[in-house]
Backbone of each chain as ProteinMPNN parsed JSONL, in Angstrom:
{"seq_chain_A": "MIQFFLGSGLFLCVMMLFSLYRGIFGPTVLDRLVGANAIGSKTVVLLLLIGFIYGRVDMFVDIALAYALLNFVAVLAASRYFHKRKGLYEESTVE", "coords_chain_A": {"N_chain_A": [[14.419, 15.669, 13.665], [11.925, 15.703, 11.94], [12.929, 16.442, 9.37], [14.004, 14.114, 8.769], [11.222, 12.59, 8.343], [10.495, 14.372, 6.53], [11.915, 13.643, 4.467], [11.489, 11.022, 3.891], [8.674, 10.531, 3.669], [9.195, 12.345, 0.529], [10.188, 9.949, -0.527], [8.448, 8.133, -0.361], [6.547, 9.012, -2.154], [8.369, 9.427, -4.735], [7.863, 6.01, -4.888], [5.441, 5.829, -5.121], [5.114, 7.038, -7.743], [6.583, 5.171, -9.103], [4.735, 2.909, -8.865], [2.53, 4.28, -9.973], [3.043, 4.448, -12.638], [2.553, 1.489, -13.211], [-0.081, 1.603, -13.217], [-0.901, 3.227, -15.671], [0.147, 2.168, -17.713], [-0.29, -0.476, -17.496], [-1.089, -3.718, -18.853], [-3.569, -5.181, -17.933], [-6.9, -4.739, -16.912], [-7.015, -5.324, -13.959], [-4.234, -4.724, -13.237], [-3.787, -1.995, -13.45], [-5.784, -1.474, -11.507], [-3.902, -3.035, -9.826], [-2.181, -1.537, -9.019], [-3.3, 1.138, -8.05], [-4.154, 0.377, -5.126], [-1.813, -0.262, -4.641], [-0.964, 2.324, -4.468], [-2.39, 3.437, -3.132], [-1.868, 2.289, -0.169], [0.082, 3.156, 0.27], [-0.48, 5.849, 0.671], [-1.445, 6.189, 2.895], [-0.036, 5.792, 5.099], [1.652, 8.498, 3.925], [-0.124, 9.913, 5.017], [0.275, 10.227, 7.969], [2.57, 10.895, 7.813], [2.361, 13.105, 7.2], [0.799, 14.592, 9.158], [2.302, 14.331, 11.223], [4.679, 15.8, 10.706], [3.229, 18.468, 10.707], [2.462, 18.803, 13.045], [-0.299, 18.066, 13.881], [-1.21, 15.528, 14.627], [-3.216, 14.113, 15.545], [-5.536, 14.301, 14.453], [-4.798, 14.028, 11.995], [-4.627, 10.81, 11.988], [-7.05, 9.827, 12.48], [-7.921, 10.762, 9.354], [-6.054, 9.142, 7.778], [-7.047, 6.512, 8.863], [-9.398, 6.507, 7.679], [-9.049, 6.615, 5.252], [-7.772, 4.454, 4.605], [-9.687, 2.521, 4.662], [-11.122, 3.327, 2.782], [-9.608, 3.101, 0.59], [-10.158, -0.023, 0.563], [-12.694, -0.402, -0.222], [-13.081, 0.495, -2.067], [-11.287, -1.134, -3.937], [-12.511, -4.143, -3.609], [-15.165, -3.326, -4.34], [-14.305, -2.896, -7.614], [-13.164, -5.524, -8.039], [-15.256, -6.853, -7.887], [-17.112, -6.406, -9.574], [-16.093, -6.437, -12.009], [-16.371, -9.304, -11.995], [-18.852, -9.64, -12.409], [-19.308, -8.978, -15.157], [-17.448, -9.8, -17.991], [-14.922, -8.383, -18.772], [-12.745, -8.446, -19.68], [-9.616, -8.336, -20.772], [-6.156, -8.944, -22.728], [-4.732, -5.954, -23.396], [-2.403, -5.43, -25.114], [-2.303, -7.854, -26.577], [-4.564, -7.315, -28.069], [-4.234, -4.72, -30.261]], "CA_chain_A": [[13.87, 14.305, 13.426], [10.978, 16.352, 11.034], [13.756, 16.14, 8.205], [13.805, 12.453, 8.383], [9.501, 12.331, 8.191], [10.191, 14.917, 5.069], [12.609, 13.079, 3.488], [10.593, 9.709, 4.14], [7.894, 11.65, 2.404], [9.354, 12.469, -0.621], [10.525, 8.983, -0.976], [6.981, 7.49, -0.487], [5.651, 9.755, -3.059], [8.589, 8.6, -5.571], [7.115, 4.578, -4.75], [4.196, 6.086, -5.342], [5.046, 7.213, -9.13], [6.6, 3.803, -9.903], [3.204, 2.583, -9.043], [1.508, 5.041, -11.437], [3.596, 3.722, -13.894], [1.927, 0.091, -13.408], [-1.781, 1.886, -13.213], [-1.03, 4.015, -16.491], [0.39, 1.482, -18.77], [-0.705, -1.774, -17.569], [-1.431, -4.314, -19.422], [-5.069, -5.435, -17.914], [-7.504, -3.335, -16.492], [-6.33, -5.672, -12.853], [-2.82, -4.402, -13.13], [-4.535, -0.922, -13.087], [-6.0, -1.596, -9.974], [-3.142, -3.089, -8.232], [-1.328, -0.294, -9.132], [-4.055, 2.008, -7.805], [-3.87, -0.3, -4.669], [-0.659, -0.145, -3.692], [-0.725, 3.458, -4.351], [-3.766, 4.039, -1.447], [-1.689, 1.776, 0.837], [1.369, 4.07, 0.122], [-0.927, 7.167, 0.833], [-1.814, 5.95, 4.647], [1.556, 6.375, 5.509], [1.96, 9.78, 3.803], [-1.253, 10.875, 5.576], [0.269, 9.987, 8.907], [3.773, 11.545, 7.618], [1.999, 14.868, 7.184], [0.287, 14.764, 10.293], [3.67, 14.348, 11.958], [5.05, 17.33, 10.1], [2.293, 19.632, 10.654], [2.004, 18.946, 14.483], [-2.023, 17.627, 14.257], [-1.42, 13.757, 14.44], [-4.716, 13.574, 16.537], [-5.959, 14.694, 13.556], [-4.571, 13.421, 10.608], [-4.843, 9.745, 12.106], [-8.506, 9.4, 11.611], [-8.452, 10.559, 7.773], [-5.962, 7.809, 7.63], [-8.043, 5.322, 8.968], [-10.711, 6.591, 7.06], [-8.401, 6.338, 3.857], [-7.792, 2.571, 4.607], [-11.222, 1.834, 4.802], [-12.193, 3.632, 1.655], [-9.027, 2.011, -0.695], [-10.62, -1.243, 0.529], [-13.956, -0.739, -0.205], [-13.098, 0.651, -3.577], [-10.511, -2.384, -4.636], [-13.009, -4.887, -3.787], [-16.2, -3.181, -5.294], [-14.244, -2.986, -8.642], [-13.358, -6.763, -8.407], [-16.793, -7.739, -7.78], [-17.817, -5.414, -11.063], [-15.494, -7.426, -12.97], [-16.813, -10.603, -11.728], [-20.351, -10.58, -13.571], [-18.672, -8.263, -16.225], [-16.266, -10.577, -18.482], [-14.588, -7.949, -20.19], [-11.059, -8.419, -19.315], [-8.564, -9.164, -22.078], [-4.663, -8.697, -22.736], [-4.905, -4.851, -24.179], [-1.177, -5.649, -25.327], [-2.468, -9.113, -27.742], [-5.439, -7.044, -28.963], [-3.555, -4.044, -30.875]], "C_chain_A": [[12.348, 14.523, 12.14], [11.61, 16.228, 10.168], [13.388, 14.965, 7.803], [12.493, 12.19, 7.842], [9.865, 12.948, 6.949], [10.864, 14.384, 4.469], [12.145, 11.458, 2.932], [9.55, 9.909, 3.072], [7.808, 11.516, 1.103], [9.597, 11.224, -1.238], [9.431, 8.15, -1.532], [6.34, 7.797, -1.656], [6.899, 9.298, -4.719], [8.288, 7.296, -5.787], [6.082, 5.024, -5.25], [3.898, 6.545, -7.251], [5.722, 6.2, -9.802], [5.177, 2.856, -9.785], [2.177, 3.259, -9.838], [2.21, 4.785, -12.789], [2.768, 2.362, -14.388], [0.187, 0.541, -13.628], [-2.26, 2.923, -14.178], [-0.748, 2.806, -18.071], [0.78, -0.157, -18.545], [-1.475, -2.539, -18.07], [-3.381, -4.783, -19.573], [-5.447, -4.331, -17.019], [-7.109, -3.731, -14.828], [-5.212, -5.234, -12.61], [-3.502, -3.174, -12.959], [-5.15, -0.643, -11.501], [-5.341, -2.422, -9.194], [-2.187, -1.595, -7.704], [-1.656, 0.376, -8.003], [-3.953, 1.469, -6.193], [-2.791, 0.083, -3.975], [-0.442, 1.647, -3.844], [-1.349, 4.119, -3.379], [-2.669, 3.62, -0.032], [-0.579, 2.084, 0.995], [0.582, 5.679, 0.873], [-1.473, 6.702, 2.377], [-0.992, 6.473, 5.262], [2.291, 7.433, 5.271], [0.961, 10.68, 4.42], [-0.25, 11.241, 7.332], [1.64, 10.931, 8.747], [3.068, 12.992, 7.846], [2.029, 15.594, 8.098], [1.506, 15.184, 11.271], [4.393, 15.755, 11.581], [4.393, 18.385, 10.642], [1.784, 19.839, 12.149], [0.724, 18.423, 14.736], [-2.056, 16.303, 14.292], [-2.792, 13.774, 14.845], [-5.975, 13.906, 15.5], [-6.43, 13.963, 12.276], [-4.91, 11.775, 10.615], [-6.316, 9.016, 11.641], [-8.847, 9.346, 9.855], [-7.299, 9.488, 7.271], [-6.638, 6.495, 7.55], [-8.864, 5.593, 8.23], [-10.31, 6.218, 5.091], [-8.324, 4.944, 3.359], [-8.845, 2.147, 4.216], [-12.206, 2.082, 3.312], [-11.06, 2.998, 0.312], [-9.815, 0.666, -0.826], [-12.004, -1.328, -0.338], [-14.117, -0.463, -1.859], [-12.473, -0.704, -4.442], [-11.718, -3.202, -4.399], [-14.52, -4.011, -4.743], [-15.445, -3.126, -7.157], [-13.807, -4.522, -9.048], [-14.446, -7.583, -8.325], [-17.159, -7.323, -9.044], [-17.157, -6.371, -12.091], [-15.53, -9.096, -13.229], [-18.03, -10.941, -12.512], [-19.881, -9.683, -14.962], [-17.833, -9.186, -17.36], [-15.681, -9.649, -19.4], [-12.844, -7.457, -19.837], [-10.306, -8.927, -20.385], [-7.324, -8.32, -22.053], [-4.749, -7.385, -24.244], [-3.462, -5.372, -25.248], [-1.619, -6.603, -26.764], [-3.617, -8.667, -28.768], [-4.608, -6.092, -30.464], [-4.944, -3.879, -32.491]], "O_chain_A": [[11.863, 13.54, 11.581], [10.87, 15.559, 9.447], [12.687, 14.68, 6.832], [12.503, 11.526, 6.806], [9.633, 12.196, 6.001], [10.467, 14.549, 3.315], [12.417, 10.921, 1.858], [9.587, 9.535, 1.9], [6.932, 10.93, 0.467], [9.313, 11.155, -2.434], [9.357, 7.623, -2.642], [5.611, 6.969, -2.202], [6.326, 8.897, -5.732], [8.365, 7.046, -6.99], [5.731, 4.281, -6.167], [2.839, 6.413, -7.863], [5.598, 6.162, -11.026], [4.749, 2.188, -10.727], [1.135, 2.755, -10.257], [1.702, 5.011, -13.887], [2.406, 2.142, -15.544], [-0.621, -0.217, -14.165], [-3.339, 3.505, -14.065], [-1.374, 2.773, -19.13], [1.652, -0.849, -19.071], [-2.67, -2.297, -17.903], [-4.152, -4.777, -20.533], [-4.792, -3.407, -16.537], [-6.856, -2.734, -14.151], [-5.003, -5.327, -11.4], [-4.061, -3.295, -11.868], [-4.911, 0.233, -10.67], [-5.768, -2.714, -8.077], [-1.794, -1.008, -6.696], [-0.889, 0.447, -7.043], [-3.488, 2.457, -5.625], [-2.799, 0.664, -2.89], [0.433, 2.114, -3.114], [-0.977, 5.167, -2.849], [-2.588, 4.36, 0.949], [0.055, 1.445, 1.835], [1.266, 6.455, 1.541], [-2.211, 7.617, 2.742], [-1.105, 7.502, 5.929], [3.316, 7.668, 5.91], [1.055, 11.907, 4.415], [-0.161, 12.395, 7.753], [1.776, 11.768, 9.639], [3.402, 13.799, 8.713], [2.649, 16.64, 8.291], [1.561, 16.219, 11.935], [4.533, 16.66, 12.404], [5.089, 19.298, 11.085], [0.977, 20.7, 12.501], [0.503, 18.265, 15.937], [-3.128, 15.826, 13.919], [-3.511, 13.191, 14.034], [-7.163, 13.761, 15.784], [-7.47, 13.557, 11.759], [-5.373, 11.279, 9.588], [-6.594, 8.111, 10.854], [-9.528, 8.548, 9.21], [-7.635, 8.894, 6.247], [-6.772, 5.69, 6.627], [-9.379, 4.527, 7.89], [-10.982, 5.796, 4.15], [-8.623, 4.42, 2.286], [-8.884, 1.304, 3.32], [-13.231, 1.565, 2.868], [-11.516, 2.527, -0.73], [-10.13, 0.203, -1.923], [-12.268, -2.301, -1.044], [-14.917, -0.962, -2.651], [-13.054, -1.207, -5.404], [-12.381, -2.932, -5.4], [-14.67, -4.338, -5.921], [-16.304, -3.375, -8.003], [-14.009, -4.873, -10.211], [-14.533, -8.772, -8.633], [-17.65, -8.252, -9.684], [-17.823, -6.991, -12.92], [-15.052, -9.832, -14.093], [-18.293, -11.997, -13.088], [-20.481, -10.109, -15.948], [-17.064, -8.225, -17.357], [-15.769, -9.837, -20.613], [-12.164, -6.431, -19.812], [-10.517, -10.065, -20.805], [-7.301, -7.213, -21.515], [-4.8, -7.6, -25.455], [-3.85, -5.726, -26.361], [-1.335, -6.179, -27.884], [-3.801, -9.191, -29.866], [-4.424, -6.673, -31.534], [-4.662, -3.203, -33.481]]}, "seq_chain_B": "MIINTVVIVLLSCGLIFFFGGALGIIRMPDFYSRLHPAGKLDTLGIMFMTSGLALYNLHHFTWEALLVSLKMLLIVFFVFHSSPTATHSIVDAGIRAGLRPWSKHERR", "coords_chain_B": {"N_chain_B": [[16.594, 9.874, 23.085], [17.635, 7.074, 22.362], [14.717, 6.565, 22.006], [14.439, 7.677, 19.446], [16.429, 6.898, 17.372], [15.323, 4.212, 17.474], [12.814, 4.738, 16.181], [13.79, 5.557, 13.971], [15.247, 3.399, 12.029], [12.793, 1.539, 12.292], [11.192, 2.998, 10.578], [13.026, 3.205, 7.883], [12.951, 0.309, 7.536], [10.195, 0.15, 6.986], [10.812, 1.901, 4.716], [12.411, 0.71, 2.791], [10.819, -1.831, 2.267], [8.916, -0.89, 1.077], [9.503, -0.143, -0.962], [10.845, -2.106, -2.071], [8.508, -3.499, -3.189], [7.833, -1.664, -5.124], [9.144, -2.019, -6.671], [9.019, -4.616, -7.371], [6.498, -4.782, -8.526], [6.284, -2.904, -10.484], [8.753, -4.678, -12.017], [7.514, -7.812, -12.68], [6.747, -9.707, -14.384], [3.661, -10.914, -15.004], [0.419, -10.518, -14.234], [-0.15, -11.633, -12.084], [1.77, -12.432, -11.06], [3.058, -10.411, -10.159], [0.659, -9.705, -8.042], [2.458, -10.519, -5.856], [4.547, -9.208, -4.557], [2.819, -6.758, -4.528], [0.803, -7.348, -2.648], [1.724, -8.515, 0.025], [4.546, -6.573, 0.4], [3.787, -4.478, 0.664], [2.052, -4.498, 3.075], [3.487, -4.999, 4.879], [5.206, -3.15, 5.107], [3.421, -0.845, 5.751], [3.151, -1.918, 8.227], [5.25, -1.904, 9.761], [6.132, 1.044, 9.226], [3.987, 2.271, 10.158], [4.068, 1.452, 13.136], [6.365, 2.162, 13.952], [5.804, 4.788, 14.039], [4.041, 5.279, 15.859], [5.848, 4.317, 17.926], [7.314, 6.975, 18.164], [5.155, 8.953, 18.305], [4.373, 8.436, 21.436], [6.626, 9.935, 22.453], [6.685, 12.001, 24.317], [4.917, 11.421, 27.183], [1.352, 10.807, 27.186], [-1.909, 10.431, 28.426], [-3.877, 11.21, 25.503], [-1.853, 10.882, 23.601], [-1.926, 8.435, 24.136], [-4.05, 6.904, 23.175], [-3.751, 8.148, 20.281], [-1.934, 6.253, 19.689], [-2.692, 3.926, 19.838], [-5.383, 3.781, 17.701], [-3.636, 4.243, 15.592], [-2.119, 1.589, 15.526], [-4.601, 0.085, 14.753], [-5.059, 0.798, 12.582], [-2.91, -0.661, 11.34], [-4.111, -3.339, 12.282], [-6.501, -3.238, 11.05], [-5.328, -3.224, 8.221], [-3.687, -5.402, 8.015], [-6.421, -7.197, 7.892], [-7.589, -6.495, 5.613], [-5.964, -6.32, 3.516], [-4.92, -9.068, 2.42], [-8.111, -10.055, 1.948], [-8.38, -8.057, -0.397], [-6.332, -8.932, -2.108], [-7.126, -11.76, -2.548], [-10.018, -11.175, -3.3], [-8.99, -9.795, -6.011], [-7.621, -11.344, -7.434], [-9.664, -13.605, -7.901], [-11.338, -12.342, -9.439], [-9.743, -12.176, -11.773], [-9.141, -14.657, -12.808], [-11.837, -16.175, -13.135], [-12.195, -14.08, -15.305], [-10.818, -15.283, -17.313], [-7.996, -14.978, -17.612], [-4.958, -16.08, -18.366], [-2.137, -17.626, -16.567], [1.383, -16.446, -16.584], [3.69, -18.063, -18.305], [6.663, -20.354, -18.682], [7.724, -20.057, -21.14], [7.236, -18.033, -22.676], [7.438, -14.839, -24.393], [8.218, -12.073, -22.177]], "CA_chain_B": [[17.901, 9.61, 22.353], [17.412, 6.145, 22.258], [13.622, 5.894, 21.066], [14.508, 8.349, 17.8], [16.917, 5.275, 16.852], [14.829, 2.632, 17.249], [11.456, 5.253, 15.089], [14.778, 5.586, 12.308], [15.433, 1.707, 12.424], [11.726, 0.982, 11.826], [11.086, 3.71, 9.726], [14.078, 2.611, 7.031], [12.933, -0.875, 7.492], [9.369, 0.172, 5.63], [10.914, 2.247, 3.381], [13.018, -0.512, 1.899], [9.929, -3.154, 1.984], [8.013, -0.599, -0.068], [10.97, -0.09, -2.134], [10.462, -3.572, -3.272], [7.018, -3.901, -3.321], [7.357, -0.954, -5.952], [9.997, -2.092, -7.712], [8.456, -5.894, -7.601], [5.045, -4.012, -9.163], [6.85, -2.609, -12.187], [9.48, -5.423, -12.566], [7.322, -9.355, -12.07], [6.038, -10.285, -16.016], [2.498, -11.353, -15.407], [-0.579, -10.077, -13.111], [-0.441, -12.692, -10.841], [3.066, -12.443, -9.674], [2.785, -8.482, -9.27], [0.318, -9.715, -6.796], [2.637, -11.195, -4.669], [4.763, -8.121, -4.039], [1.765, -5.612, -4.168], [0.131, -7.838, -1.82], [2.5, -8.453, 1.142], [5.157, -5.839, 0.885], [2.916, -2.958, 0.595], [1.377, -4.464, 3.91], [4.573, -4.903, 5.474], [5.682, -1.605, 4.754], [2.743, -0.194, 6.571], [2.89, -2.577, 9.564], [6.865, -0.926, 9.826], [6.147, 2.416, 9.401], [3.263, 2.926, 11.34], [4.38, 1.067, 14.301], [7.701, 3.438, 14.301], [5.356, 6.725, 14.298], [3.462, 5.457, 17.14], [6.566, 4.694, 19.083], [7.606, 8.147, 18.008], [3.949, 9.352, 19.098], [4.888, 8.309, 22.416], [7.498, 10.403, 22.846], [5.586, 12.373, 25.594], [3.619, 10.534, 27.148], [0.368, 11.492, 27.471], [-3.334, 9.428, 27.902], [-4.201, 11.358, 24.646], [-1.178, 10.581, 22.858], [-1.788, 6.707, 23.872], [-5.144, 6.877, 22.166], [-3.934, 7.935, 19.097], [-1.044, 5.522, 18.72], [-3.781, 2.683, 19.605], [-5.532, 4.333, 16.769], [-2.433, 4.228, 14.5], [-2.199, 0.044, 15.527], [-5.807, -0.039, 14.784], [-4.986, 0.883, 11.322], [-2.014, -1.99, 10.908], [-4.714, -4.545, 12.683], [-7.501, -3.571, 9.473], [-4.644, -3.584, 6.66], [-3.75, -7.114, 8.027], [-7.144, -8.137, 7.294], [-8.283, -5.95, 4.025], [-5.231, -6.405, 1.818], [-5.115, -9.872, 2.005], [-8.857, -10.185, 1.594], [-8.633, -7.328, -1.555], [-5.58, -9.974, -3.216], [-7.579, -12.697, -3.348], [-10.449, -10.582, -4.773], [-8.447, -9.255, -7.391], [-7.456, -12.973, -8.198], [-11.012, -14.066, -7.995], [-11.58, -11.744, -10.767], [-8.534, -12.422, -13.192], [-9.343, -16.128, -12.862], [-13.266, -16.073, -13.688], [-12.297, -13.651, -16.281], [-10.039, -16.654, -17.683], [-6.569, -14.726, -17.965], [-4.218, -17.228, -18.289], [-0.752, -17.126, -16.108], [2.148, -16.766, -17.178], [4.182, -19.579, -18.006], [8.165, -20.023, -19.064], [8.371, -20.287, -22.786], [6.506, -16.657, -22.838], [8.851, -13.666, -23.511], [6.983, -10.505, -21.768]], "C_chain_B": [[17.47, 8.285, 21.851], [16.092, 5.931, 21.199], [13.59, 6.914, 19.349], [15.659, 7.019, 17.118], [16.536, 4.386, 16.507], [13.504, 2.686, 15.926], [12.704, 5.159, 14.075], [14.752, 4.141, 11.755], [13.708, 1.617, 11.789], [11.253, 1.761, 10.516], [11.703, 3.156, 8.373], [13.918, 1.472, 6.889], [11.483, -0.725, 6.406], [9.69, 0.727, 5.033], [11.392, 1.398, 2.556], [11.836, -1.57, 1.571], [9.015, -2.313, 1.105], [8.144, -0.207, -1.193], [10.448, -1.291, -3.177], [9.433, -3.544, -3.576], [6.969, -3.092, -5.011], [7.852, -1.663, -7.275], [9.297, -4.204, -8.289], [7.084, -5.841, -8.763], [5.603, -3.75, -10.51], [7.792, -3.977, -12.71], [8.699, -7.094, -13.255], [6.672, -8.897, -13.873], [4.473, -10.266, -16.124], [1.64, -10.756, -13.588], [-0.472, -11.075, -12.069], [0.735, -12.891, -9.691], [3.077, -10.959, -9.29], [1.698, -8.824, -8.381], [1.004, -9.712, -5.409], [3.376, -9.909, -4.205], [4.026, -7.305, -3.663], [0.788, -6.419, -2.892], [0.817, -7.867, -0.411], [3.607, -7.482, 1.408], [4.878, -4.78, 1.656], [2.159, -3.11, 2.499], [2.537, -4.655, 5.15], [5.159, -3.532, 6.171], [4.769, -0.756, 5.73], [2.633, -0.655, 7.915], [4.301, -1.413, 10.208], [6.421, 0.323, 10.238], [5.348, 2.63, 10.695], [3.646, 2.708, 13.141], [5.66, 2.108, 14.932], [6.736, 4.818, 14.469], [4.407, 6.254, 15.049], [4.084, 5.387, 17.659], [7.47, 6.076, 19.285], [6.578, 9.444, 18.704], [3.942, 9.499, 20.363], [5.921, 8.885, 23.03], [7.359, 11.055, 24.686], [4.733, 11.493, 25.684], [2.563, 10.923, 28.15], [-0.893, 10.22, 27.464], [-3.784, 10.025, 26.357], [-3.732, 10.769, 23.047], [-1.117, 9.091, 22.846], [-2.761, 6.83, 22.984], [-4.984, 7.084, 20.497], [-3.047, 6.735, 18.176], [-1.695, 4.255, 18.95], [-4.197, 2.594, 18.583], [-4.818, 3.647, 15.452], [-2.367, 2.182, 14.257], [-3.524, -0.635, 14.728], [-5.943, -0.189, 13.385], [-4.085, -0.335, 10.723], [-3.111, -3.432, 11.366], [-5.625, -4.468, 11.511], [-6.447, -3.703, 8.497], [-4.361, -4.901, 6.744], [-4.748, -7.758, 7.561], [-7.411, -8.549, 6.141], [-7.283, -6.425, 3.542], [-5.082, -7.92, 1.799], [-6.481, -10.204, 1.733], [-9.567, -9.107, -0.125], [-7.786, -8.197, -2.619], [-6.554, -10.67, -3.669], [-8.737, -12.181, -4.213], [-10.188, -10.339, -6.056], [-8.137, -10.602, -8.323], [-8.164, -13.141, -8.508], [-11.157, -13.803, -9.27], [-10.874, -11.928, -12.049], [-8.984, -14.199, -13.454], [-10.545, -16.42, -13.507], [-13.422, -15.189, -14.774], [-11.276, -14.71, -17.333], [-8.528, -15.556, -17.859], [-5.816, -15.536, -17.367], [-2.773, -16.556, -17.427], [0.242, -17.342, -16.542], [2.816, -17.804, -17.378], [5.952, -18.953, -18.652], [8.191, -19.978, -20.276], [8.015, -18.54, -23.172], [7.341, -15.41, -23.037], [7.57, -12.45, -23.508], [8.203, -9.426, -21.53]], "O_chain_B": [[16.862, 8.348, 20.783], [16.14, 5.42, 20.08], [12.817, 6.742, 18.406], [15.198, 6.297, 16.234], [16.939, 3.674, 15.587], [13.143, 1.804, 15.146], [12.38, 4.439, 13.13], [13.962, 3.974, 10.826], [13.649, 1.657, 10.56], [10.965, 1.135, 9.495], [10.874, 2.598, 7.654], [14.683, 1.048, 6.023], [11.479, -1.257, 5.296], [9.008, 0.532, 4.027], [10.804, 1.269, 1.483], [11.973, -2.178, 0.51], [8.293, -2.955, 0.342], [7.382, 0.03, -2.131], [9.972, -1.397, -4.308], [9.409, -3.577, -4.806], [6.344, -3.591, -5.947], [7.337, -1.84, -8.379], [9.265, -4.704, -9.414], [6.808, -6.694, -9.607], [5.319, -4.415, -11.507], [7.546, -4.347, -13.858], [9.251, -7.572, -14.247], [6.261, -7.797, -14.244], [3.937, -9.734, -17.096], [2.057, -10.661, -12.434], [-1.081, -10.799, -11.036], [0.824, -13.199, -8.503], [3.105, -10.525, -8.138], [1.714, -7.91, -7.555], [0.612, -9.265, -4.331], [2.75, -9.382, -3.285], [4.214, -6.862, -2.53], [0.022, -5.676, -2.277], [0.308, -7.067, 0.374], [3.84, -7.355, 2.61], [5.323, -4.294, 2.696], [1.818, -2.102, 3.118], [2.241, -4.388, 6.315], [5.416, -3.134, 7.307], [5.341, 0.018, 6.497], [2.091, 0.056, 8.761], [4.192, -0.409, 10.913], [6.328, 0.663, 11.417], [5.724, 2.986, 11.812], [3.533, 3.515, 14.064], [5.778, 2.618, 16.046], [7.155, 5.8, 15.083], [3.49, 7.068, 14.945], [3.894, 6.185, 18.577], [8.176, 6.284, 20.272], [6.927, 10.447, 19.326], [3.553, 10.598, 20.759], [6.241, 8.456, 24.139], [7.788, 10.654, 25.767], [4.021, 10.914, 24.864], [2.654, 11.228, 29.339], [-0.857, 9.265, 26.687], [-4.189, 9.038, 25.741], [-4.342, 10.435, 22.031], [-0.532, 8.45, 21.974], [-2.367, 6.88, 21.819], [-5.668, 6.535, 19.633], [-3.121, 6.356, 17.007], [-1.276, 3.349, 18.229], [-3.828, 1.595, 17.966], [-5.254, 2.848, 14.624], [-2.519, 1.596, 13.186], [-3.446, -1.73, 14.171], [-6.693, -1.025, 12.881], [-4.48, -0.938, 9.725], [-2.897, -4.503, 10.798], [-5.687, -5.497, 10.838], [-6.786, -4.57, 7.692], [-4.649, -5.652, 5.811], [-4.536, -8.765, 6.885], [-7.516, -9.644, 5.589], [-7.658, -7.34, 2.809], [-5.15, -8.162, 0.594], [-6.325, -11.069, 0.871], [-10.624, -9.271, -0.734], [-8.202, -8.313, -3.772], [-6.999, -10.531, -4.809], [-8.795, -12.426, -5.418], [-10.906, -10.575, -7.028], [-8.353, -10.798, -9.519], [-8.134, -13.027, -9.733], [-11.141, -14.649, -10.164], [-11.376, -11.839, -13.17], [-9.036, -14.648, -14.599], [-10.388, -16.992, -14.586], [-14.501, -15.224, -15.365], [-11.418, -14.302, -18.485], [-8.135, -15.926, -18.965], [-5.834, -15.79, -16.163], [-2.384, -15.393, -17.541], [0.368, -18.464, -17.034], [2.594, -18.698, -16.562], [6.345, -17.821, -18.933], [9.368, -19.701, -20.507], [8.704, -17.972, -24.02], [7.915, -14.903, -22.073], [6.635, -12.099, -24.227], [7.947, -8.258, -21.239]]}, "name": "protein", "num_of_chains": 2, "seq": "MIQFFLGSGLFLCVMMLFSLYRGIFGPTVLDRLVGANAIGSKTVVLLLLIGFIYGRVDMFVDIALAYALLNFVAVLAASRYFHKRKGLYEESTVEMIINTVVIVLLSCGLIFFFGGALGIIRMPDFYSRLHPAGKLDTLGIMFMTSGLALYNLHHFTWEALLVSLKMLLIVFFVFHSSPTATHSIVDAGIRAGLRPWSKHERR"}
């Protein structure tokens, strides 16, 4: 069962790399924000898997809960920031 | 034995949903359409994987393990409220900044 958890964690890391592509090469700032949000939501599950592999779930579940909260607050704060500052444009069309 | 099978099926469902979400984030043509897999499939993936892990945690039943499983279900509850809020907020920022949605005749 631990091997299956390890394999799931590795698969999640590959999915995080896919989302990181959108975070790096995204045409707008909001695309990068979407990529970061997707990485954060995968990290919650990855933290729980790490807790099961190490046998300390009772500790890691609190960290995962705090990380989910932090991810939500970060995305909310960044998008409220772009309400005020209208500096969004398509980087591919500027060139 | 049967609980392991159920846990493996739930985790595999979650991984499939995460795979679809990551593929949609890469392949979709537009920012607004990229939010569609990012908002829904990640939430569903978290729900399946976390409920599978909470079920596996109750393998040997104690009250502490029950408390930890309830905390995992609390993560699911929180994500089901926070993910639509974050998605709505990002879309609102895009609309206010004046990003036009992708139309059919543009090549992207």
